[in-house]
C-alpha positions as CSV (number, residue, x, y, z in Angstrom):
1,M,13.1,-39.4,6.5
2,V,9.6,-37.8,7.0
3,R,8.8,-35.2,4.1
4,K,6.3,-32.4,4.4
5,H,3.2,-32.8,2.2
6,H,2.2,-29.8,0.4
7,R,-1.0,-29.6,2.0
8,K,-0.2,-30.9,5.5
9,H,2.3,-29.6,7.9
10,T,4.8,-32.2,9.6
11,K,7.6,-31.6,11.4
12,R,10.9,-33.3,9.9
13,K,12.3,-35.7,12.2
14,R,16.0,-34.9,13.3
15,S,18.5,-37.5,12.4
16,K,21.0,-38.5,14.9
17,L,23.8,-36.4,12.9
18,E,21.8,-33.4,13.1
19,P,22.6,-30.4,15.6
20,S,20.4,-29.3,18.1
21,L,19.6,-25.8,17.1
22,N,19.4,-23.1,19.4
23,A,15.7,-22.3,20.5
24,S,15.5,-19.2,18.4
25,Q,16.5,-21.4,15.3
26,D,14.5,-23.7,12.9
27,L,15.1,-25.9,10.2
28,Y,14.1,-23.2,8.0
29,L,14.5,-19.6,7.5
30,N,11.7,-17.2,7.5
31,R,10.7,-16.2,3.9
32,E,9.7,-12.7,4.7
33,L,13.2,-11.9,6.5
34,S,15.0,-13.6,3.5
35,L,13.2,-11.4,1.0
36,L,14.1,-8.4,3.1
37,A,17.8,-9.6,3.2
38,F,17.5,-10.0,-0.8
39,N,16.6,-6.1,-0.8
40,E,19.6,-5.5,1.5
41,R,21.8,-7.0,-0.9
42,V,20.2,-5.0,-3.8
43,L,20.8,-1.8,-1.8
44,A,24.3,-2.6,-1.2
45,M,24.7,-2.3,-5.3
46,A,23.8,1.4,-4.8
47,S,26.6,1.6,-2.3
48,R,29.3,0.5,-4.8
49,A,31.6,3.0,-6.2
50,S,32.1,0.8,-9.0
51,V,28.8,0.9,-10.1
52,P,28.1,3.9,-12.6
53,L,26.0,6.6,-10.5
54,A,23.0,6.9,-12.3
55,E,22.5,3.1,-11.8
56,R,23.2,3.5,-8.1
57,L,20.2,5.8,-7.9
58,R,18.3,3.0,-10.0
59,Y,19.0,0.4,-7.4
60,V,17.6,2.6,-4.5
61,C,14.5,3.0,-6.8
62,I,14.4,-0.6,-7.4
63,V,14.4,-1.2,-3.7
64,S,11.2,1.0,-3.0
65,S,9.8,-0.9,-5.8
66,N,10.4,-4.1,-4.3
67,L,9.1,-3.0,-1.0
68,D,5.8,-1.7,-2.3
69,E,5.1,-5.4,-3.7
70,F,6.7,-6.9,-0.4
71,F,4.1,-4.8,1.7
72,E,1.1,-5.3,-0.7
73,V,1.7,-9.2,-1.0
74,R,3.6,-10.2,1.9
75,V,3.0,-8.0,4.9
76,S,-0.6,-8.5,4.7
77,D,-0.5,-12.1,5.3
78,L,1.8,-11.9,8.5
79,T,-0.8,-12.0,11.4
80,D,-0.7,-13.9,14.7
81,A,-2.1,-17.0,12.8
82,A,1.0,-17.3,10.9
83,V,3.1,-17.6,14.0
84,G,4.6,-21.2,14.3
85,A,4.9,-21.7,10.8
86,A,8.4,-22.9,9.5
87,G,11.1,-20.3,9.7
88,S,9.0,-17.9,11.8
89,P,10.4,-15.9,14.8
90,P,7.7,-15.5,17.8
91,N,6.7,-12.2,16.9
92,V,7.2,-12.3,12.9
93,Y,5.3,-9.2,12.1
94,A,7.2,-7.0,14.4
95,T,10.4,-8.7,13.2
96,V,9.8,-8.0,9.9
97,L,8.7,-4.3,10.3
98,E,11.8,-3.6,12.4
99,R,14.2,-5.2,9.8
100,A,11.9,-3.1,7.0
101,H,12.4,0.2,9.1
102,R,16.3,-0.5,9.5
103,L,16.2,-0.9,5.4
104,V,14.5,1.9,4.5
105,A,16.7,4.1,6.9
106,Q,19.8,2.8,5.2
107,Q,18.2,3.5,1.9
108,Y,17.4,7.4,2.6
109,D,20.8,7.8,4.3
110,L,22.4,6.5,1.1
111,Y,20.1,8.7,-1.0
112,N,20.8,12.0,0.8
113,H,24.3,11.5,1.8
114,T,26.2,9.6,-0.8
115,I,24.1,9.5,-3.9
116,M,22.7,12.9,-4.5
117,P,26.1,14.5,-3.3
118,A,27.7,12.5,-5.9
119,L,25.5,13.4,-8.4
120,A,26.0,17.3,-7.6
121,R,29.6,16.9,-8.0
122,H,28.7,15.8,-11.8
123,N,26.5,19.1,-12.1
124,I,23.2,17.3,-11.5
125,V,21.1,18.8,-9.0
126,I,17.7,18.6,-7.4
127,I,16.9,22.3,-6.3
128,N,14.3,22.8,-3.1
129,H,12.7,25.9,-2.5
130,A,15.4,27.6,-0.5
131,Q,17.7,26.9,-3.2
132,R,16.0,28.5,-6.2
133,S,17.1,31.8,-7.5
134,A,14.4,34.5,-8.2
135,A,14.4,33.5,-12.0
136,Q,14.0,30.0,-11.0
137,R,10.8,30.8,-8.7
138,A,9.2,32.8,-11.4
139,W,9.8,30.1,-14.0
140,L,8.2,27.5,-11.5
141,R,5.3,29.8,-10.5
142,D,4.2,30.1,-14.2
143,Y,4.7,26.2,-14.6
144,V,2.4,25.3,-11.6
145,Q,-0.1,28.0,-12.7
146,R,-0.2,26.4,-16.3
147,E,0.3,22.5,-15.7
148,V,-0.4,21.8,-12.3
149,K,-2.9,24.2,-10.2
150,P,-5.7,23.4,-12.6
151,L,-5.6,19.6,-12.1
152,L,-5.6,20.2,-8.1
153,A,-8.4,19.6,-6.0
154,P,-8.0,20.1,-2.4
155,I,-10.5,19.0,0.0
156,G,-11.5,20.5,3.2
157,L,-12.8,17.9,5.6
158,D,-16.1,18.7,7.4
159,P,-19.4,16.4,7.8
160,S,-20.3,16.9,3.9
161,H,-16.5,16.3,3.0
162,P,-15.6,13.3,4.7
163,F,-12.1,12.0,4.3
164,P,-11.9,11.2,0.8
165,Q,-10.8,7.6,-0.8
166,V,-6.9,7.3,-1.0
167,L,-6.0,5.0,-3.6
168,N,-3.3,2.5,-3.1
169,K,0.4,4.1,-3.5
170,S,-0.7,7.3,-4.5
171,L,0.9,10.6,-3.0
172,N,-1.0,13.0,-1.1
173,F,-0.7,15.9,1.1
174,I,-2.4,16.6,4.6
175,M,-2.2,20.1,5.8
176,Q,-3.4,21.5,9.3
177,L,-5.1,25.1,8.6
178,E,-5.4,27.8,10.9
179,G,-8.3,30.5,10.6
180,K,-11.9,29.9,9.3
181,D,-13.4,28.6,5.9
182,A,-15.8,30.8,3.6
183,F,-18.5,29.9,5.9
184,G,-16.9,31.0,9.0
185,R,-16.3,27.4,10.2
186,P,-13.0,26.3,11.8
187,S,-12.5,23.3,9.6
188,A,-8.7,22.5,10.2
189,I,-7.8,19.8,8.1
190,A,-7.4,19.5,4.4
191,I,-6.4,16.8,1.8
192,L,-4.9,16.9,-1.5
193,K,-4.2,14.2,-4.2
194,V,-1.3,14.7,-6.3
195,P,-2.4,13.8,-9.8
196,R,-0.8,10.7,-11.3
197,V,-0.8,12.1,-14.7
198,L,2.0,14.7,-13.9
199,P,5.7,14.0,-14.0
200,R,7.2,13.8,-10.6
201,V,10.5,15.2,-11.9
202,I,10.3,18.5,-13.7
203,P,13.7,19.5,-15.9
204,V,14.5,23.0,-15.4
205,P,15.2,25.1,-18.3
206,P,19.2,24.9,-18.9
207,K,19.4,28.9,-19.2
208,L,17.9,29.1,-15.7
209,A,20.6,26.6,-14.6
210,P,24.0,27.3,-16.5
211,G,26.3,24.5,-16.4
212,K,24.1,22.1,-14.5
213,Q,21.5,19.5,-15.3
214,A,18.9,20.7,-12.6
215,F,15.4,19.6,-11.7
216,V,12.7,20.2,-9.3
217,L,10.4,17.6,-7.6
218,L,6.8,17.8,-8.3
219,T,6.2,17.7,-4.5
220,S,8.4,20.3,-4.1
221,A,6.7,22.6,-6.5
222,I,3.2,21.9,-5.0
223,R,4.5,22.7,-1.8
224,A,5.9,26.2,-2.7
225,H,2.6,26.9,-3.6
226,L,0.1,25.3,-1.3
227,Q,-0.6,28.7,0.5
228,D,-2.3,29.9,-2.9
229,L,-4.8,26.9,-2.7
230,F,-6.2,28.2,0.5
231,P,-6.4,32.0,0.2
232,G,-7.4,33.7,3.6
233,R,-6.3,30.7,5.7
234,V,-2.8,29.8,7.1
235,I,-1.2,26.4,6.8
236,S,0.7,25.6,10.0
237,G,1.5,22.1,9.4
238,F,1.7,19.5,6.4
239,S,3.2,16.3,5.0
240,Q,3.1,14.1,2.1
241,F,1.8,10.9,2.7
242,R,1.3,7.6,0.8
243,V,-0.7,4.5,1.9
244,T,0.3,0.8,0.9
245,R,-2.7,-1.4,0.8
246,D,-3.2,-5.2,0.5
247,S,-3.3,-6.0,-3.3
248,D,-3.6,-9.7,-3.4
249,M,-6.5,-10.8,-5.7
250,T,-9.0,-12.8,-4.0
251,V,-11.0,-14.0,-6.8
252,D,-12.4,-17.6,-6.3
253,E,-12.1,-19.4,-9.5
254,R,-14.7,-22.0,-8.5
255,E,-17.5,-19.6,-7.6
256,V,-17.3,-17.3,-10.9
257,H,-18.8,-18.2,-14.3
258,N,-16.5,-15.7,-16.2
259,L,-13.2,-15.4,-15.0
260,R,-12.2,-12.4,-16.9
261,Q,-15.0,-10.4,-16.2
262,A,-14.8,-11.3,-12.4
263,M,-11.0,-10.3,-12.4
264,R,-11.8,-7.1,-14.0
265,M,-14.3,-6.2,-11.2
266,E,-11.7,-7.2,-8.7
267,L,-9.3,-4.9,-10.2
268,T,-11.6,-2.0,-9.3
269,Q,-11.1,-3.0,-5.5
270,R,-7.5,-3.3,-5.6
271,H,-6.7,0.3,-4.9
272,F,-8.9,0.0,-1.7
273,G,-7.7,-2.9,0.1
274,N,-6.7,-3.0,3.8
275,A,-3.9,-0.5,4.7
276,V,-0.7,-2.2,5.7
277,R,1.9,0.8,5.5
278,L,1.9,4.4,6.0
279,E,4.6,6.7,4.4
280,I,4.8,10.3,5.9
281,L,7.8,12.9,6.1
282,R,10.0,13.1,9.0
283,T,8.4,16.2,9.8
284,C,5.3,15.4,9.8
285,P,3.3,17.1,13.0
286,L,2.2,14.6,15.4
287,P,-1.4,15.3,15.4
288,L,-1.6,14.6,11.4
289,Q,0.3,11.4,11.8
290,Q,-2.3,10.1,14.4
291,L,-5.2,11.5,12.1
292,L,-3.7,9.4,9.3
293,Q,-3.0,6.2,11.5
294,E,-6.7,6.4,13.0
295,Q,-8.3,6.9,9.6
296,F,-6.2,4.0,7.8
297,Q,-6.2,1.8,11.2
298,I,-2.3,1.7,10.9
299,P,-0.2,0.5,14.0
300,S,2.5,2.5,14.8
301,E,5.2,0.2,13.8
302,A,3.9,0.2,10.6
303,V,4.3,4.1,10.1
304,F,7.5,5.2,8.0
305,Q,8.8,8.5,8.5
306,V,11.2,9.3,5.8
307,D,13.8,11.8,5.3
308,G,13.4,12.9,1.8
309,P,10.8,12.2,-1.1
310,V,7.8,10.1,-0.2
311,N,8.0,7.3,-2.9
312,L,11.7,7.1,-4.1
313,V,10.4,4.9,-7.1
314,R,9.4,8.0,-9.1
315,L,13.1,9.2,-9.2
316,N,13.7,6.5,-11.9
317,Q,12.2,9.6,-14.0
318,L,15.4,11.3,-12.8
319,V,17.6,8.7,-14.1
320,D,15.7,8.6,-17.4
321,H,16.6,12.3,-17.7
322,L,20.4,12.1,-17.3
323,T,22.5,12.7,-20.4
324,Q,25.9,11.8,-19.1
325,P,27.0,8.6,-20.9
326,K,29.5,7.8,-18.1
327,L,26.9,7.6,-15.5
328,R,25.2,4.5,-16.8
329,W,26.0,0.8,-17.5
330,P,28.1,0.4,-20.8
331,P,25.7,-0.3,-23.6
332,F,25.8,-3.4,-25.3
333,A,24.6,-5.3,-28.2
334,P,23.1,-8.8,-27.9
335,A,24.5,-11.3,-30.3
336,W,22.7,-13.5,-32.8
337,P,23.4,-16.8,-32.2
338,R,26.3,-18.0,-34.2
339,K,24.7,-21.2,-35.7
340,L,21.7,-19.1,-36.9
341,A,22.0,-16.5,-39.7
342,Q,20.2,-13.5,-39.5
343,G,17.3,-13.6,-42.1
344,S,17.5,-17.5,-42.3
345,D,14.5,-19.8,-42.5
346,M,14.0,-20.5,-39.0
347,F,12.4,-24.0,-39.5
348,E,15.1,-24.9,-41.9
349,A,17.7,-23.9,-39.0
350,M,15.9,-25.8,-36.4
351,R,15.9,-29.0,-38.6
352,Q,19.7,-28.8,-38.1
353,G,19.5,-29.1,-34.6
354,D,18.3,-27.4,-31.1
355,I,19.0,-23.9,-30.8
356,L,20.0,-22.6,-27.4
357,L,19.5,-18.9,-26.6
358,H,21.3,-17.3,-23.5
359,H,19.5,-13.8,-22.8
360,P,20.3,-10.9,-22.5
361,F,23.8,-11.9,-23.9
362,E,22.2,-13.4,-27.0
363,S,19.2,-11.8,-28.5
364,F,15.8,-12.6,-28.2
365,E,15.0,-11.8,-31.7
366,P,15.1,-15.6,-33.0
367,V,12.2,-16.0,-30.8
368,I,10.2,-13.3,-32.2
369,E,11.7,-14.1,-35.9
370,F,10.4,-17.7,-35.0
371,L,6.7,-16.6,-34.2
372,R,6.5,-14.3,-37.2
373,Q,7.6,-16.6,-39.9
374,A,5.0,-19.0,-38.4
375,A,2.6,-16.4,-38.5
376,V,3.0,-15.7,-42.4
377,D,4.0,-19.2,-43.5
378,P,1.2,-20.9,-45.5
379,K,2.2,-24.3,-44.2
380,V,1.7,-23.8,-40.8
381,A,-1.6,-24.8,-39.6
382,A,-1.8,-23.9,-35.8
383,I,0.3,-21.8,-33.1
384,R,-0.2,-22.5,-29.4
385,M,1.6,-20.3,-26.9
386,T,1.4,-19.8,-23.1
387,L,1.4,-15.7,-22.1
388,Y,2.1,-14.7,-18.5
389,R,4.0,-11.5,-18.8
390,T,4.3,-9.7,-22.0
391,G,4.1,-5.9,-21.6
392,I,1.5,-3.5,-22.4
393,S,2.4,-3.1,-25.9
394,S,3.7,-6.8,-27.0
395,V,5.3,-7.5,-30.4
396,M,4.4,-11.2,-29.7
397,V,0.8,-10.3,-29.4
398,D,0.9,-8.6,-32.5
399,I,2.2,-11.4,-34.5
400,L,-0.5,-13.9,-32.9
401,E,-3.2,-11.5,-34.0
402,D,-1.5,-11.3,-37.5
403,A,-1.7,-15.0,-37.5
404,A,-5.1,-15.4,-36.3
405,R,-6.5,-12.7,-39.4
406,R,-4.4,-15.1,-41.7
407,G,-6.4,-18.0,-40.7
408,K,-3.9,-19.9,-38.3
409,E,-5.5,-21.9,-35.8
410,V,-4.0,-19.5,-32.7
411,T,-4.7,-20.8,-29.1
412,A,-3.2,-18.8,-26.4
413,I,-3.1,-19.5,-22.5
414,V,-3.5,-16.2,-21.4
415,E,-2.8,-15.9,-17.3
416,L,-5.2,-13.4,-15.9
417,K,-3.8,-13.9,-12.4
418,A,-0.2,-12.7,-13.4
419,R,0.2,-10.3,-10.2
420,F,0.2,-6.6,-11.0
421,D,-0.1,-7.7,-14.9
422,E,-3.7,-8.7,-14.6
423,E,-5.1,-5.7,-16.5
424,A,-2.8,-5.8,-19.5
425,N,-3.2,-9.6,-19.8
426,I,-7.1,-9.2,-19.9
427,N,-6.7,-6.3,-22.3
428,L,-4.5,-8.5,-24.7
429,A,-6.8,-11.6,-24.2
430,E,-9.7,-9.3,-25.6
431,R,-7.6,-8.3,-28.5
432,L,-6.9,-11.8,-29.3
433,E,-10.6,-12.9,-29.0
434,A,-11.6,-10.2,-31.2
435,V,-9.5,-11.6,-34.3
436,G,-10.6,-14.9,-33.8
437,A,-8.0,-16.7,-31.5
438,Q,-9.0,-19.3,-29.0
439,V,-8.1,-17.9,-25.7
440,V,-8.0,-20.0,-22.6
441,Y,-7.3,-18.6,-18.9
442,G,-5.3,-21.7,-17.7
443,V,-6.5,-24.2,-15.3
444,V,-9.1,-23.5,-12.4
445,G,-7.0,-23.0,-9.1
446,L,-3.7,-22.9,-11.0
447,K,-1.7,-20.4,-12.4
448,T,0.0,-21.0,-16.0
449,H,3.5,-19.9,-15.5
450,G,5.3,-22.3,-17.9
451,K,6.9,-20.7,-21.1
452,M,5.9,-22.5,-24.3
453,T,5.0,-21.9,-27.8
454,L,4.3,-24.9,-30.1
455,V,3.8,-24.4,-33.9
456,L,2.5,-27.2,-36.1
457,R,3.5,-27.1,-39.8
458,R,2.5,-29.3,-43.0
459,E,5.4,-30.9,-44.5
460,E,6.0,-33.9,-46.7
461,V,7.9,-36.7,-44.6
462,R,8.7,-39.8,-46.4
463,G,6.2,-38.5,-49.4
464,R,3.4,-38.3,-46.7
465,P,1.8,-35.0,-45.6
466,T,2.8,-34.7,-42.0
467,L,2.0,-32.3,-39.3
468,V,5.6,-31.5,-38.0
469,R,5.9,-29.8,-34.4
470,Y,8.3,-26.8,-33.9
471,A,8.6,-25.7,-30.4
472,H,10.3,-22.7,-28.4
473,L,10.7,-23.1,-24.4
474,G,12.2,-20.8,-22.0
475,T,12.8,-19.9,-18.4
476,G,11.7,-16.3,-18.6
477,N,8.9,-14.4,-20.2
478,Y,7.7,-13.4,-23.6
479,H,8.3,-9.8,-22.8
480,S,10.7,-7.8,-24.8
481,A,11.9,-5.5,-22.1
482,T,12.6,-7.8,-19.6
483,T,14.6,-10.2,-22.1
484,K,17.1,-7.3,-22.0
485,L,17.2,-7.0,-18.5
486,Y,16.8,-10.7,-17.0
487,T,19.3,-13.5,-17.2
488,D,17.3,-16.6,-19.1
489,F,17.8,-19.4,-21.1
490,G,15.6,-20.3,-24.2
491,M,15.7,-23.2,-26.7
492,L,14.0,-23.6,-30.0
493,T,13.7,-27.2,-30.7
494,M,11.8,-29.8,-33.0
495,H,12.9,-32.9,-30.9
496,P,9.7,-35.0,-31.7
497,E,9.4,-36.2,-28.0
498,I,9.9,-33.0,-26.6
499,C,7.2,-31.6,-28.8
500,S,4.8,-34.2,-28.2
501,D,4.9,-33.8,-24.4
502,M,4.3,-30.0,-25.2
503,E,1.2,-31.2,-27.4
504,K,0.1,-33.0,-24.3
505,A,0.5,-30.3,-22.1
506,F,-1.5,-27.8,-24.3
507,L,-4.2,-30.5,-24.7
508,H,-4.4,-30.6,-20.8
509,M,-4.8,-26.8,-20.4
510,T,-7.3,-26.2,-22.8
511,S,-9.5,-29.5,-22.5
512,L,-8.6,-30.2,-18.8
513,T,-8.3,-33.8,-19.8
514,K,-5.8,-36.0,-17.6
515,V,-2.1,-35.3,-18.5
516,E,-0.8,-38.5,-20.7
517,R,2.3,-39.7,-19.7
518,L,5.2,-37.3,-20.8
519,R,8.6,-38.7,-21.9
520,H,11.0,-35.7,-21.2
521,L,9.0,-32.8,-19.6
522,W,8.5,-32.6,-15.9
523,M,5.2,-30.7,-15.4
524,A,3.9,-29.1,-12.3
525,P,1.6,-29.7,-10.3
526,F,1.7,-33.5,-11.5
527,T,5.5,-34.7,-11.8
528,L,7.9,-31.8,-11.4
529,H,8.0,-32.3,-7.5
530,R,8.2,-35.9,-8.0
531,N,10.7,-36.1,-10.1
532,L,12.8,-33.5,-8.6
533,L,12.9,-35.4,-5.3
534,R,13.8,-38.6,-7.3
535,A,16.8,-37.1,-8.9
536,L,17.9,-36.0,-5.6
537,A,17.4,-39.4,-4.0
538,N,19.3,-40.9,-7.0
539,E,22.4,-38.6,-5.9
540,V,21.9,-39.7,-2.2
541,R,22.0,-43.5,-3.6
542,I,25.1,-42.7,-5.8
543,A,26.8,-41.1,-2.6
544,R,25.9,-44.1,-0.1
545,L,27.6,-46.4,-2.8
546,G,30.9,-44.0,-2.1
547,N,30.7,-42.5,-5.6
548,P,31.0,-38.7,-6.3
549,A,27.5,-37.1,-6.3
550,R,26.7,-33.6,-6.8
551,V,23.8,-31.1,-7.4
552,I,24.1,-27.7,-8.9
553,A,20.9,-25.9,-8.9
554,K,20.2,-21.9,-9.9
555,M,16.7,-20.3,-9.2
556,N,14.8,-17.4,-7.9
557,A,13.8,-18.7,-4.7
558,L,13.8,-21.7,-2.4
559,T,11.1,-22.4,0.1
560,D,9.4,-25.6,-0.4
561,E,10.2,-27.7,2.7
562,A,9.9,-31.2,1.2
563,T,12.8,-30.0,-1.2
564,I,14.9,-28.6,1.5
565,N,14.5,-31.7,3.5
566,A,15.7,-33.7,0.6
567,L,18.7,-31.5,0.2
568,Y,19.4,-31.9,3.7
569,D,19.4,-35.5,3.5
570,A,21.7,-35.4,0.5
571,S,24.1,-33.1,2.3
572,Q,24.2,-35.7,5.1
573,A,24.7,-38.5,2.8
574,G,27.7,-36.6,1.3
575,V,26.3,-35.5,-1.9
576,K,28.2,-31.8,-2.6
577,V,25.3,-29.2,-3.2
578,D,25.7,-25.8,-4.8
579,L,22.9,-23.7,-5.0
580,I,22.6,-20.5,-6.6
581,V,19.6,-18.7,-4.9
582,R,18.8,-14.9,-6.2
583,G,16.0,-14.1,-3.5
584,A,14.3,-16.0,-0.6
585,C,16.0,-19.0,0.6
586,A,14.4,-20.9,3.6
587,L,17.2,-23.5,3.7
588,R,20.1,-23.0,6.4
589,A,23.4,-23.8,4.6
590,G,26.5,-25.0,6.4
591,V,25.1,-26.0,9.5
592,K,27.0,-28.8,11.1
593,G,25.6,-32.4,11.0
594,L,22.5,-30.8,8.9
595,S,23.7,-29.1,5.8
596,D,27.7,-29.4,5.9
597,N,27.9,-30.1,2.3
598,I,25.5,-27.2,1.2
599,R,26.6,-24.1,-0.2
600,V,24.1,-21.1,-1.0
601,R,25.2,-18.1,-3.0
602,S,23.0,-15.1,-4.2
603,I,24.4,-13.1,-7.3
604,V,23.1,-9.4,-7.4
605,G,24.8,-7.7,-10.5
606,R,23.7,-5.5,-13.4
607,F,21.3,-7.9,-14.8
608,L,18.5,-9.8,-12.7
609,E,19.4,-13.4,-12.5
610,H,16.4,-15.2,-13.6
611,H,17.3,-18.6,-15.1
612,R,16.4,-21.9,-13.4
613,I,18.6,-24.7,-14.1
614,Y,18.9,-28.1,-12.3
615,C,22.0,-30.1,-12.7
616,F,22.6,-33.6,-11.3
617,R,25.6,-35.5,-11.7
618,N,24.2,-38.6,-12.5
619,E,27.7,-41.0,-12.3
620,G,29.6,-38.5,-14.6
621,T,26.8,-38.3,-17.2
622,P,24.8,-35.1,-16.1
623,N,21.0,-34.6,-16.1
624,V,20.3,-30.9,-16.9
625,Y,17.1,-29.4,-16.9
626,L,16.0,-25.9,-17.7
627,S,12.5,-24.8,-16.1
628,S,10.4,-21.9,-15.5
629,A,9.8,-23.2,-12.0
630,D,11.5,-22.1,-8.6
631,W,11.8,-24.6,-5.8
632,M,8.8,-23.0,-4.1
633,G,5.3,-24.7,-2.9
634,R,3.3,-22.3,-5.2
635,N,5.4,-23.3,-8.4
636,L,5.6,-27.3,-7.6
637,F,2.0,-27.5,-6.7
638,R,-0.5,-24.3,-7.6
639,R,1.0,-23.6,-10.8
640,I,1.3,-24.9,-14.4
641,E,5.3,-25.3,-14.7
642,I,7.7,-27.3,-17.0
643,A,11.1,-28.4,-16.8
644,W,12.8,-29.5,-19.8
645,P,15.8,-31.7,-20.2
646,V,18.7,-30.6,-22.6
647,L,19.3,-33.5,-24.7
648,D,22.2,-32.3,-26.9
649,P,25.5,-32.9,-25.2
650,K,27.1,-29.7,-26.9
651,L,24.2,-27.7,-25.6
652,R,24.2,-29.5,-22.0
653,K,27.7,-28.4,-21.8
654,R,27.0,-24.8,-22.7
655,V,24.4,-24.6,-20.0
656,I,27.0,-25.9,-17.5
657,E,29.7,-23.5,-18.8
658,E,27.4,-20.5,-19.0
659,G,24.8,-20.8,-16.3
660,L,26.4,-22.5,-13.7
661,T,30.2,-22.8,-13.6
662,P,31.0,-18.9,-14.0
663,Y,28.5,-18.0,-11.0
664,L,30.1,-20.5,-8.7
665,A,33.4,-18.9,-9.4
666,D,32.1,-15.4,-9.1
667,R,33.8,-13.1,-6.5
668,Q,32.2,-9.7,-7.5
669,D,28.7,-10.0,-7.1
670,A,28.1,-13.3,-5.0
671,W,26.8,-13.1,-1.5
672,T,27.2,-16.2,0.6
673,L,24.6,-17.6,2.8
674,M,25.9,-18.3,6.4
675,A,24.5,-20.7,9.1
676,D,23.0,-18.1,11.0
677,G,20.7,-16.8,8.1
678,E,22.8,-13.7,7.2
679,Y,24.6,-13.1,4.0
680,R,28.2,-12.4,3.6
681,A,29.3,-9.6,1.3
682,P,31.7,-10.5,-1.7
683,K,35.3,-9.4,-0.6
684,A,36.9,-8.9,-3.8
685,G,37.6,-5.4,-5.2
686,K,36.7,-4.2,-8.9
687,G,39.1,-6.8,-10.1
688,G,37.2,-9.8,-8.6
689,R,35.5,-12.3,-11.2
690,S,31.9,-11.2,-12.2
691,A,30.0,-13.9,-14.1
692,Q,27.7,-11.2,-15.6
693,R,30.6,-9.2,-16.8
694,E,32.4,-12.3,-18.2
695,L,29.3,-13.6,-20.4
696,L,28.8,-10.0,-21.8
697,T,32.6,-10.2,-22.8
698,A,32.2,-13.7,-24.0
699,L,28.5,-13.8,-25.6
700,A,27.5,-10.2,-26.4
701,A,28.3,-8.7,-30.0
702,S,29.7,-5.6,-28.5
703,V,30.0,-4.1,-25.2
704,G,30.8,-0.2,-25.1
705,E,33.0,1.7,-22.6
706,T,32.2,4.3,-20.1
């Protein structure tokens, strides 16, 4: 067996058992196409009649948001130089754009012909100019005059007014003008930026739409009054347009002295990266399209003509306005862990044993309470914490500030390079530094992605004062909003060896010293990948002895070729492999002679599947690890990641029964990856088993009815 080292590409040798794949196939599926396939599965949620209507519109918006990031980060890397990489078709750029066009066409077709007509049947309407009554037009004209027009600054193009800078993902109008300007010149083109401070969805006063909840889109309101901005001219053609730019950060940490300052400077340039996508209206006149393409140097295949509002992401505002409860998911109250009484002493509770938390079905509040009690407890000497994503307003950061003011030794490992959260993290780092906390920006060249909190508390142990360690580890972020939307596991523990490993990990991140040998934690980029391959090899050894061998793993993405090769070897040895991979998966499942024993499924439901679980049968005594790491090269080699074992047998059983078993039995939300790389949709109707629904029923404190 030949494995691909993470820095050197080597083709895997085929065994005699392996098939002769078609010339168009490879051992690995293309990552970008797999990401688009994931978004097709998300869009399929918007097609389901069983999904509440407002949530169906939300899924349409989610796809637009995902595509924005896809173009900002992934498409910009798809050059001819990438051809030949594993899983890449001969012309990957053209293939990816062709599939993206198909996805966008399906998205707008669903929006125009299914979701909006269905909302109208519930008396929820978006009123365009032709549909507005005289009273509605009068109200809108007054609104535009008061709230919108003072913020508009159209720019007529001429030698002294060149094409303005267009921010990444900003919404704009381009107009073709007839007649002459105030100086008698035939300037023909004008550009209008739509101010981001204005709401994109404007509620119509109820008295003007009796019996309906009516809205006007900001772009429609501006379009109806565009002519007012150009007295004496005639607008002969126009279009909305939006440019997506390459937004990957390019700071070379080895060349800078202050990473925070360098990142802040880089952020100012993000809005003006190379253009990678142009969105325009389907009705955009061809000369205006050609002008925009030339201005932004966009090839024709990267121009997306849409039949509806440009930037559907902003229709999230419409969903937020809707007042009919039956159009939303039934509300639920996360449960407080059964073995942990509300208001209890967290340290005493942790002394009774490890506490497993399953979000969002169980509350994240115990984690906040653990940190809050640590901040005010006079016996607590130090708090150490990694911060990857916390949100703009974070209760966790507020508590750390309070702890620092109270004289605790607070150390925060803040990841400044958390994609699209860079500015928020720079601001929270400055807040913490201002109150005396020690802020470290991770390790040069690596992102700190592991989620850990370590508390050191002075206690009497056998009559001697001792610093006792208490900890939290999580598969998800310290972000109060996502803990209500993402499935994740967290664990509160004072296990001495796990806490000792965490202390060594924090020491490495702050002092850059060599990591000491860890007893239980697997830590990337040092031991996680190696231990993962060893665990897979152990199952291969067991299978070759003729004994049952099995691997079950759940993650967000699987693209690391060395890990995929090890899974192929496991399959050929007779190991039964079940993988639950939400997003991109480069492994080919179910290929005769290669991966007969591997089944891959993707769960797309109400919540975003986010926990990472690795389970190895290990001759009937399962080894179960929870982790912050997906099986991707970036996680295994370019990030600080952790995986930790669930040592308590009862909690290990819970992880399997809640995090794996129901997902393998899911018939409602599970898509199956086929050998050709396509996903087969779930066949069950409304009554099919749904892991998320079952976990809500079993774990949540209460679930409402629609």
